[in-house]
C-alpha positions in Angstrom: 87.7 27.5 15.1 86.9 23.9 14.2 86.9 21.3 17.1 87.4 17.6 16.3 86.6 15.4 19.3 88.0 11.9 20.0 85.6 9.3 21.4 87.4 9.7 24.8 86.9 13.4 24.8 83.2 13.0 24.0 82.8 10.6 26.9 84.5 12.9 29.3 82.6 16.0 28.1 79.3 14.1 28.8 80.5 12.9 32.3 81.8 16.4 33.3 79.1 18.6 31.7 81.6 20.4 29.4 80.3 21.8 26.1 82.1 22.5 22.8 81.7 26.3 23.5 83.5 25.9 26.8 86.3 24.0 25.1 86.7 26.8 22.5 86.8 29.3 25.3 89.5 27.3 27.1 91.7 27.0 24.0 91.4 30.7 23.2 91.5 32.2 26.7 93.1 29.6 29.0 96.6 29.2 30.2 98.3 26.9 27.6 101.2 24.6 28.4 103.1 22.6 25.7 103.0 18.9 26.2 104.8 16.0 24.4 102.0 15.5 21.9 100.1 18.8 21.9 98.9 21.3 24.5 97.0 21.5 27.7 94.7 24.6 28.2 93.5 25.2 31.7 90.6 27.6 32.1 88.4 28.2 35.2 87.7 24.7 36.7 88.7 22.4 33.8 91.5 21.6 31.4 91.5 20.5 27.7 94.2 18.4 26.2 94.4 19.0 22.4 96.6 19.0 19.3 96.7 21.5 16.5 95.9 19.8 13.2 96.2 22.9 11.1 95.4 26.6 11.5 92.0 26.8 13.1 91.5 23.1 13.5 92.0 21.5 16.9 91.7 17.8 17.9 90.6 17.5 21.5 92.0 14.4 23.1 90.3 14.7 26.6 88.8 17.2 29.1 89.3 17.0 32.8 87.9 18.9 35.8 90.5 20.3 38.2 
């Protein structure tokens, strides 16, 4: 699994203490909902907004704590 991060996602990860490993876990194990431009995966106490670029490559737009 390859994770590409936007500048916004990197900033939010730093603020919220979310690691790339946690993002991978959320995408693979979380509850996923389709959105207009991608998906929202909710896992434990945070959510990840992302878009599938191609098989195995995910572009993370933002992360948020619930």
